[in-house]
N, C-alpha and C positions, 0 to 999 in steps of 0.2 A: 557403546554407544555408537551405530549406526550414520551411516552419513547422513541422511534423513535428517534425524534424530537434531544432528548438526547442526544443519542449516536453521530448523525449526526454531534451536535456542537461540541461533542467530537472527533470524527475525524476530524474535519475542524480544531480545533488548537483552536477552541473559548474560549472556558471557561471548567474548569473542575469539577465544582459543588463541589461535598461532596469531592469529589478525592483530591481538592487543601488543604481540612483542614488534610487529611491522611499525604496529604505532608511536611504540617507547623510539623504536630507531629514527622513524620520520622526525619527531619533535626533535630529537638530540640534533638530528639535522641540521633542520633550519633553524636551531640555536647558535648552530658554529657557523653556518652562512649568512649569505648578503640575500640570498636566493627568496623571490617571494611566495610563500603560502606553498601550494601544492600543486603550482598554474605552471604550465609549458605553453610557450605561443609556436602554434606549430603550421610552417606555410601551405602544407600540404592536404592541412585536414580541414576540417567547416568549423573552426572555433577554438575554442580552447581547453586543452588536454589535462585535464585533474588527476594529478598521481596520488592519491589518497587512499586510502586502505580498502584494500577489494578480497575478498576470498572466493573461490570456486568450489564447491563439490559436482560433481559428476555435470550433469545439467543445468545445474543452478550457479547464476552470479548474485553474490551479493556485493555491494558500492555503498563504503560509507563516506559521504559527503560533509568537511566540517563544515562552522556557519561561515568564515572571512571566504572559502573559497565560495561558496552558496551564495555569497553577493556578488561574486561577481558574475551569476551565472544570470543579471539581470539586465545587463548590456550586453551581455551575447552569447551563443551556444556553448554550453561544456560538453565535454563526452569524455568517457571512463578509458582507464588503459583497455587496452584491447583484451580480449578472450574469447578461448575455440571453444567452441562446441560443433558436433556432427562436420568436423574436419573446414566449419570457416569461421572467420575470425569475425565478431561484433563490436561492435561500442555502446554503451550506453549514453543519451542524450540529454539533457535537461537544461532546461532555460526557460526565464520568467516572460510574460508581456502584462501589461497592466492589469489583467483581470487572471489569468490562468498561471497555472502550474503545467507545461509542457514535458513531459516522459515520454520516451524514447527509446526504439530498439533500431541497432541502425545496423547493414552490411559493411564492412570494415571497405573503405575506397581499396582499388585493385586489387580485390578478393574476387574469387570465382562466386558466380550467385548458385545459392543451393539448387539442386537438381529438380527438388520438389517441393510441393507445402509445407507448412512446418506451421506445429500448432506454439504458440510462444504467449508467452504472459508476462506482465510487469507488475511491481505491488509496491508503492509506497508501505511502509512498515508504520504503522502504530505500535509505539515502543514501552509504551504501558498498556495494553489493550491490544491483543495481534487482533481481536475477532473485530475491531475500528479499525482495523487496515483496509488500504484501497487500494483494488488489484482489478485489473481485465485481461482477460484471455482471448483469442482468434486464433481460426486458421487464415491464413496469409501464405501467398506465394511473392516471394521477393524479385522482383526484374529490375533491369535498367530505368525503368520509369518511376518506378516505385520498390527502395534498397529501404526505405523507411518503415513501419509499423508502431505505433503509438495513441495515446490518448493524452486529454489534458485537464485539469484538475482544479475547480475555483481557489487563487490564491487564499479565500478565506477559510480555509481547514488550518492553515497555519498559526492558528491562535496563539497564545501564551499559554502554556501548557497540555496545551493538547494532546501532546503524544506523536508528534510527527517531528521535532522537532526536540530533542532530549540531549540535555550537556553540548549544548553543539556541534547536535552529531544527525542528518539525517539518514537514511538507512532505507536502499533501494534494495530489492529482488527482481532478477530477470531470467526466465524458466524457456530452454528453445527442445523439443522435443521432435521429430518425425511424426506424419500422422501413422502410419504403419506400425509405432510403436503403444499406440492405442487401441484395445480393443476395440469390435466393429460397432458390440452396444452401446458405447460411450460417443462413438460418431459424433451422433447430432445431438448429443446434447453440448456442440459447442458451438451449433449455429443459431442464431440468434432469431427469434420471431417476436413480430409484435401483438401487443397486449393492452388494452387501456390507452395508446398512443406513447408507450414505451417497449427501446427493445432491450426484450432479454432472452436468457437461456432458456430452453424449455422446460426445463426441471423446476424453475422459477414463476412459472407462470400461473399455478393454481397457488403459488404466496400471496404474488401480486392480486388476481382477483379476491383473493379473501381481504384482502385491504380494502380492493374497492368496493366490494359489493358492504361491506361494512361502515367504509368511510368513504364515499362518493367523494365528498368537497375537500378530499386531503390536497390535491394539487388543482386549486380552483384558483389560486394566485399567484401559481408557478409559469411562469411565461415563457423561458426559456425555448425554443426550436428547433438548437443543434442538436441533433438525434446521440453524439458522442459523449456529450453534457446532458443529458437527460437520461442514458442509461448508468452513468458517474451516480448520479443521486440515486436514483432507483434502488441500484446496488449497497447505496450506502443505509438507504433506508431499509432494505431489509436486512440487511446484516444487525443493524442497530435495533433492529425490532425479534429477531431472533435471540440476540445477547441477552434480550432481557427476560427472555422465559430459559435462562438456562439453572438448573439448581443453584438455589440462596449460598449455597456451599463454594460455589466457583465464580461469584462475584465479590469483589474485594470494594473497599470502600471507593479504592482509588478510581477504580472503573465506574462508582456512582459518580464522583467528580466528572467524570470527562464525559459522562452521560448526561449530565446539564448542562455543558457546556455542548453536546453533540444538539441537546434540543434547541437550544439558543441560536445555533445556526442553521437548522431544518426552517427554523420560522422567518429567518433574514433570505432566505430564498426565495419564503414564497409558498410552503408545504404549510397547512394545516394540522398540527401534531399535537393537540392539546388529547386525544385518547390515549398518546404515545405519554403523554404527564402524569396524567391517572395512572398509566401502571407502572411510570416510574417510580412513583408516590408509594405509591403500593409496596416496591421490590423497596424500597428505601427502610418502609418500617418492616418487612419481615426481615429486612436484614439486622434493622436494631432488636428485635425480638433474637435471635439465631445468640448474639453478641453477646445480649443480657443473660439467655440462656448459658452459655457458654461461660461466661463469669459466675453464676449463682452457683457451678458445678464444679468449679476452681474452688470456689468459697468455703462449697461443703467438703470438697474433698480436702481442704487445708484444717478444717477442725476434726474431720473426723480420728 
């Protein structure tokens, strides 16, 4: 298995490989000591250091936060153990405010700043269906005045069984690479453009136009003016719409359960998604037919 495959498996919540061993050691240590959770106060930092499970593969860093530690992020900012990519040490920083879960990538204090603009990505992993993961990427120049880049996610996504908090764990992936590491022809794909009031990647423009041409009132009741939030919602909508057009064999019953919850969430924030509901019902019917055919084939094989 390649390093990229390893990270992909980790992101999908399939396994943790050597990280699971770290988890067992951490659990034993907590049981043997009076230390509280995976948290340390650091007077030289900007919040609480969460020393829970993490794993780095190349330019990707995966961080697993357990539920008790996550609850501390309601009161103040919490940050990961430092990790080094491209000669710079970084932290992932998370915190809740009343309406949003904030997810940032920050250059560690007392570190030299990157000498060039970098391509960065942050992802909140959906551990049930990775296609519903929420991610954002950008080209950013980290400076003394701007040592942090990130975005915020509506707290409403953290519903029960949403797939973001599974077995008491939240999974975040950060990725950093240089602009020069990416082929020239792909560079324009990282610049956001405005279409129908939303800033999206050039590669997403046709998908956005397709939706608005057929569903012009899709955002009629959506009132948010925050561009970061609008981009997050639109990425979620595009990803969800794409997921419904997968081959039926690749869609599980668990995916369909999560899709119902996603529909409810879209309605709550003001999207008109009756067209998606109809498509979802069609997918459910096709899935039932597929399962029925499989069951019939199994019975036929058993009586042969």
